[in-house]
C-alpha atoms as one frame of an Amber mdcrd trajectory, in Angstrom:
protein
 -23.885 -17.846 -29.230 -21.489 -14.993 -29.739 -18.100 -14.817 -28.135 -17.596
 -12.898 -24.903 -15.583  -9.748 -24.524 -11.888 -10.152 -25.133  -9.831 -10.187
 -21.947  -7.354  -7.349 -21.502  -3.865  -8.077 -20.235  -3.215  -6.673 -16.699
  -0.260  -4.589 -17.918  -2.346  -2.985 -20.646  -5.154  -2.281 -18.194  -2.706
  -0.675 -15.734  -1.164   1.489 -18.466  -4.603   2.633 -19.586  -5.563   3.475
 -16.012  -2.413   5.545 -15.498  -2.958   7.375 -18.778  -6.489   8.332 -17.725
  -5.304  10.060 -14.527  -4.888  13.846 -14.731  -1.376  15.243 -14.486  -2.285
  17.251 -11.387  -2.941  14.072  -9.406   0.049  12.201 -10.825   2.533  14.975
 -10.011   1.172  15.626  -6.500   3.082  13.982  -3.622   1.199  11.001  -2.188
   1.871   9.309   1.147   1.446   6.187   3.251   1.084   6.585   7.033   1.476
   3.377   9.059   2.431   2.288  12.570   4.854  -0.435  13.672   6.058  -1.929
  16.915   3.987  -2.539  20.021   0.213  -2.299  19.777  -1.408   0.713  21.423
  -4.878   2.166  20.709  -3.636   5.742  21.134  -0.904   5.229  18.515  -3.506
   3.804  16.131  -5.680   6.895  16.617  -2.660   9.151  16.145  -1.909   7.389
  12.841  -5.468   7.979  11.639  -5.298  11.646  12.682  -2.048  12.138  10.773
  -3.634  10.570   7.690  -6.373  13.159   8.097  -3.750  15.897   7.853  -2.290
  14.431   4.651  -5.637  14.236   2.838  -6.640  14.082   0.044  -3.420  12.579
  -1.394  -3.018   9.736   1.081  -4.342   6.227   1.734  -6.963   7.088   4.364
  -8.405   3.570   4.650  -5.104   1.708   4.373  -5.294  -1.634   6.188  -2.038
  -3.001   7.496  -1.196  -6.304   9.142   1.605  -7.434  11.407   2.908  -9.691
   8.651   3.402  -6.721   6.293   6.940  -5.417   5.859   8.266  -2.052   4.744
   9.313  -3.504   1.389   5.673  -4.469   0.737   4.650  -0.816   0.869   7.699
   0.241  -1.152   6.804  -2.197  -3.929   3.340  -0.573  -4.244   4.592   3.008
  -4.059   5.357   3.392  -7.777   1.870   2.312  -8.885   0.067   4.715  -6.517
   2.572   7.592  -7.051   3.560   7.478  -3.361   6.528   9.749  -2.648   6.644
   9.771   1.187   5.885   7.364   3.979   5.334   8.208   7.653   5.984   5.484
  10.224   5.002   5.652  13.899   7.121   3.094  15.765   6.131   2.251  19.346
   8.894   0.791  21.503   8.831  -0.101  25.181  10.577   3.134  26.192   9.672
   5.737  23.554   7.682   6.625  20.449   9.469   7.531  17.246   8.230   9.014
  13.982  10.076   8.347  10.730   9.627  10.231   7.456  10.954   8.317   4.454
  11.398   9.580   0.901  10.482   6.763  -1.467  11.947   4.781  -3.040  15.612
   5.410  -2.122  15.612   7.798   0.845  16.728   9.785   2.738  15.115   8.768
   6.042  14.513  11.158   8.967  13.953   9.761  12.470  12.217  11.903  15.125
  11.658  11.229  18.793   8.093  12.121  19.803   8.105  13.892  23.175   4.395
  14.747  23.342   1.289  14.265  21.247  -2.396  15.137  21.531  -5.145  13.448
  19.562  -7.537  15.413  17.375 -10.593  14.503  19.450  -8.970  15.912  22.590
  -8.017  19.171  20.833 -11.525  19.674  19.430 -13.251  18.874  22.713 -11.083
  21.393  24.592 -11.625  24.261  22.118 -14.259  26.878  22.904 -15.477  27.290
  19.333 -15.344  24.126  17.228 -14.892  24.749  13.528 -14.517  21.556  11.450
 -16.110  20.444   8.201 -15.512  17.446   5.946 -15.318  19.764   2.950 -12.107
  21.208   4.388 -10.324  17.909   3.663 -11.088  17.869  -0.052  -8.068  20.096
  -0.717  -4.479  19.907   0.591  -3.477  22.230   3.442  -1.246  25.272   3.344
   2.212  24.588   4.875   3.811  27.254   7.065   7.473  26.892   8.130   8.648
  28.945  11.085  12.210  29.572  12.276  13.951  26.867  10.200  17.068  29.002
   9.864  20.506  28.507  11.256  23.738  26.596  10.770  23.549  22.984   9.751
  22.401  21.187   6.634  20.045  19.038   8.707  17.722  22.029   9.251  17.497
  22.709   5.524  16.903  19.040   4.753  14.240  18.795   7.467  12.394  21.878
   6.180  12.588  20.653   2.578  11.207  17.252   3.577   8.219  18.784   5.380
   7.463  21.059   2.423   7.717  18.268  -0.161   5.217  16.133   1.734   2.436
  18.480   0.547   1.625  19.837  -2.932   3.257  23.118  -3.907   1.129  26.233
  -4.416   1.469  28.636  -7.334   0.489  32.106  -6.093  -0.604  33.332  -9.508
  -2.936  30.373 -10.153  -4.133  29.346  -6.698  -7.815  29.592  -5.820  -8.088
  31.161  -2.376 -11.341  29.332  -1.740  -9.502  25.978  -1.738  -7.226  26.977
   1.179  -9.335  25.696   4.042  -6.629  24.218   6.276  -3.158  25.135   7.510
  -0.278  23.027   8.898   2.348  24.810  10.986   5.884  23.490  11.630   7.765
  25.609  14.152  11.393  24.954  15.182  12.918  26.081  18.501  16.758  26.272
  18.305  17.264  26.257  22.112  15.443  22.979  22.716  15.800  21.555  19.155
  12.098  20.718  19.194   9.671  20.850  16.269   6.072  21.812  17.055   3.396
  20.704  14.594  -0.119  22.215  14.675  -3.145  21.743  12.409  -5.707  24.542
  11.910  -8.940  25.158  10.077  -9.074  28.491   8.197 -12.153  30.703   8.409
 -12.610  33.971   6.495 -15.029  36.518   8.027 -16.020  39.876   6.495 -14.902
  43.056   8.315 -16.444  46.535   8.517 -19.961  45.499   9.479 -21.887  45.747
  12.677 -22.067  42.585  14.663 -25.786  42.256  14.066 -25.432  42.667  10.301
 -22.512  40.240  10.250 -24.641  37.689  12.042 -27.430  38.011   9.480 -24.989
  37.837   6.553 -23.483  34.599   7.881 -26.930  33.036   7.857 -27.329  32.763
  11.636 -30.807  33.154  13.097 -30.837  36.188  15.423 -32.735  36.351  18.683
 -35.507  38.933  18.171 -37.417  38.362  21.391 -36.788  41.895  22.661 -37.252
  43.588  19.298 -40.447  44.660  17.578 -38.808  44.796  14.135 -35.574  43.722
  12.474 -34.512  47.361  12.335 -34.371  47.456  16.125 -31.945  44.490  16.134
 -29.676  46.166  13.561 -29.647  49.617  15.159 -29.244  48.365  18.721 -25.887
  46.632  18.515 -25.922  45.625  22.147 -28.154  42.623  21.535 -25.347  40.832
  19.718 -23.234  38.205  21.468 -20.309  39.446  23.535 -18.073  36.699  22.064
 -18.271  38.385  18.637 -15.797  41.128  19.479 -13.774  42.695  16.719 -10.537
  40.878  15.813  -7.026  42.230  15.862  -6.171  44.422  12.887  -3.165  42.228
  12.048  -5.562  39.498  10.914  -7.292  41.805   8.413  -6.494  41.264   4.746
  -7.811  42.547   1.417  -9.175  39.678  -0.653  -7.912  39.282  -4.207 -10.809
  36.980  -5.120 -14.444  36.605  -4.209 -15.069  33.630  -1.941 -18.106  31.398
  -1.757 -18.654  32.237   1.885 -21.161  35.048   2.415 -19.881  38.619   2.669
 -16.316  37.935   1.408 -16.094  40.015  -1.760 -13.131  40.941  -3.918 -11.127
  44.050  -2.849 -12.932  44.097   0.510 -11.443  43.590   3.940 -11.879  40.267
   5.682 -10.541  38.725   8.859  -8.626  35.425   8.924  -9.439  33.150  11.870
  -7.669  29.908  12.736  -9.358  27.117  14.696  -7.126  24.271  15.856  -8.482
  20.864  14.881  -5.507  18.687  15.871  -3.518  16.596  16.264  -0.497  18.113
  17.998   3.045  16.754  17.804   6.196  17.775  19.655   9.230  15.957  18.286
  13.006  16.157  17.994  15.221  15.187  15.064  17.528  12.326  16.084  19.014
  10.844  12.938  19.181  11.251   9.153  20.104   8.252   7.002  21.109   8.309
   3.373  19.112   5.268   2.212  15.735   3.722   2.909  16.026   3.256   6.704
  19.594   2.067   6.082  22.851   3.394   4.696  25.247   6.105   5.755  24.248
   8.239   8.755  24.352  11.857   7.564  23.388  13.401  10.917  23.002  12.161
  14.491  21.989  14.316  17.422  23.681  12.209  20.120  26.786  10.903  18.314
  29.377  13.175  16.675  32.058  11.488  14.551  35.249  12.735  12.955  35.933
  12.614   9.221  38.129   9.526   9.636  35.374   7.682  11.469  32.866   8.713
   8.822  35.162   7.421   6.070  35.586   4.124   7.939  31.829   3.774   8.336
  31.322   4.606   4.672  33.734   1.864   3.610  32.033  -0.568   5.982  28.637
   0.226   4.502  29.979  -0.272   0.970  31.528  -3.582   1.999  28.246  -4.773
   3.488  26.424  -3.755   0.325  28.837  -5.744  -1.835  28.525  -8.758   0.445
  24.754  -8.512   0.226  24.874  -8.460  -3.567  27.237 -11.447  -3.550  24.900
 -13.378  -1.258  21.953 -12.597  -3.522  23.897 -13.862  -6.528  24.879 -17.066
  -4.741  21.335 -17.636  -3.557  20.047 -17.257  -7.115  22.618 -19.766  -8.386
  21.795 -22.219  -5.578  18.095 -21.852  -6.263  18.607 -22.611  -9.960  20.820
 -25.591  -9.134  18.286 -27.009  -6.674  15.508 -26.682  -9.227  17.645 -28.552
 -11.789  18.472 -31.279  -9.243  14.785 -31.782  -8.475  14.050 -32.110 -12.181
  16.848 -34.671 -12.562  15.581 -36.640  -9.563  12.066 -36.737 -10.978  13.432
 -37.862 -14.349  15.551 -40.589 -12.690  12.591 -41.782 -10.605  10.465 -41.999
 -13.736  13.135 -44.025 -15.520  13.456 -46.360 -12.544   9.722 -47.048 -12.679
   9.990 -47.900 -16.351  12.886 -50.282 -15.675  15.710 -48.337 -17.312  17.859
 -48.017 -14.198  18.412 -51.741 -13.413  21.930 -52.543 -12.285  24.287 -54.387
 -14.625  25.319 -57.887 -13.372  28.853 -57.467 -14.755  29.401 -54.320 -12.666
  28.086 -56.128  -9.596  30.474 -59.029 -10.181  33.467 -56.680 -10.475  32.448
 -54.828  -7.308  32.156 -58.175  -5.447  35.609 -59.241  -6.670  37.220 -55.953
  -5.491  35.613 -56.045  -2.066  35.827 -59.782  -1.234  38.974 -60.685  -3.196
  37.662 -63.803  -4.976  35.507 -64.654  -7.904  31.767 -64.792  -7.207  29.671
 -67.892  -7.908  28.161 -68.197 -11.340  24.633 -68.320 -10.019  25.075 -65.259
  -7.742  24.920 -62.629 -10.476  23.233 -64.690 -13.155  21.385 -62.830 -15.880
  17.707 -63.481 -15.503  14.862 -62.464 -17.685  12.980 -59.484 -16.432   9.930
 -60.580 -14.561   7.210 -58.214 -13.644   4.086 -58.808 -11.650   2.230 -56.265
 -13.698  -0.267 -57.504 -16.217   0.886 -57.165 -19.792  -0.659 -54.301 -21.662
  -3.411 -55.244 -24.008  -3.530 -53.971 -27.587  -5.663 -50.965 -28.239  -8.487
 -52.936 -29.798  -8.647 -55.478 -26.939  -8.917 -53.111 -24.035 -12.689 -53.147
 -23.997 -13.398 -56.538 -25.563 -15.814 -57.594 -22.795 -17.678 -54.322 -22.811
 -21.071 -54.359 -24.471 -21.571 -51.959 -27.329 -23.920 -49.058 -26.789 -27.205
 -49.182 -28.631 -28.361 -46.442 -30.899 -32.017 -45.621 -30.076 -32.640 -44.137
 -33.536 -31.549 -47.196 -35.529 -32.553 -50.766 -34.845 -29.155 -52.115 -35.808
 -25.717 -51.775 -34.239 -22.678 -52.719 -36.310 -24.955 -54.361 -38.872 -26.729
 -56.579 -36.313 -30.242 -56.255 -34.896 -30.321 -54.505 -31.558 -33.657 -55.858
 -30.332 -34.369 -59.301 -28.986 -37.454 -59.594 -31.147 -35.425 -58.796 -34.252
 -32.917 -61.519 -33.366 -35.589 -64.297 -33.297 -36.032 -66.253 -36.583 -39.187
 -65.398 -38.487 -41.891 -68.099 -38.917 -41.955 -69.671 -42.405 -45.034 -71.970
 -43.043 -43.364 -73.764 -46.016 -40.425 -74.876 -43.921 -42.697 -76.051 -41.154
 -44.696 -78.261 -43.608 -41.528 -79.861 -44.976 -40.360 -80.711 -41.524 -43.658
 -82.493 -40.863
């Protein structure tokens, strides 16, 4: 038989897998979205809805357990090209949302004031417009009113933008922009509103009846004798198909796959909210991965001296942590060596190498008691063992019968059959005996 396929080392297989990925996927920002804290079915649904927003560059079917820690996800981030992680943390009094830049920070903590699930938004809308094909491409990010004094606003806007892939205007395909995510900041209340929309492009400059036929909808021709009557009599069209505002009209630079949207023609842009909704407030910005120096805090304002004191305290804690890690590594190595020595000593004791010396015992008795011990007390005796002496190699199986070879009638030069062992009948010898 021929040999099987040669096994490939895991590191080589991983390197080959990474090399096969296109650069567009590798360079795109990927994300993990998880939830921590108290269990709540609504928070679980909100986590799944937020993963839906981050598609396609996110772990949609990520399964998490209570035993998992943040460092477990951080350790996997480099292999899956994960750059951001969103964490919904449910406490007894409030819900917080944290956005972390992997692997070293910074970390932004938001307080969630209100949220609405995607199923509730879709069920409340008059015209539902959602398709699974819309989630095959990343959404368009729109930032509104993130201007003003304070570096925290700039950092917050940059973090939201970097969570999604960037768009090059000269190379982008307009047909791939099927969704839109809006982040709107209100300076008076310091609240950030997040909305998620589905984008629909509709041709403009047609009668409502013609537009309905172009879209592929089946018209109601019960009151018409011919199709011409439906086209000429515009009143039979639905009243909900009124003309849009002129501000939503644009001239397309490319021809879209949807019917009626041609290049250099006017089309109307319609947005349909598909959820979820989030209303949150920035509370804290930390320099590291959920730890480190606090760069911004909404409730606590510190002076430069207090910041310098806190910075020194953080550096001191970091040094102490490194020292503890070093000591733990040394203790671990020492314990492993001690266990090896104990095993070696126990093995020697079993073999009889660790027997005590009678002379040392006599000296110890003299120091403790103050007089010479009796001669027979620590007398040298021959080693006696209850174990059976080991037999030589050739005598181990002396009572064991030799196996017979079925092909040959002899074993070790002797007959192996009872009939062969009987003496043969000789008539001459029998006559002499008579």
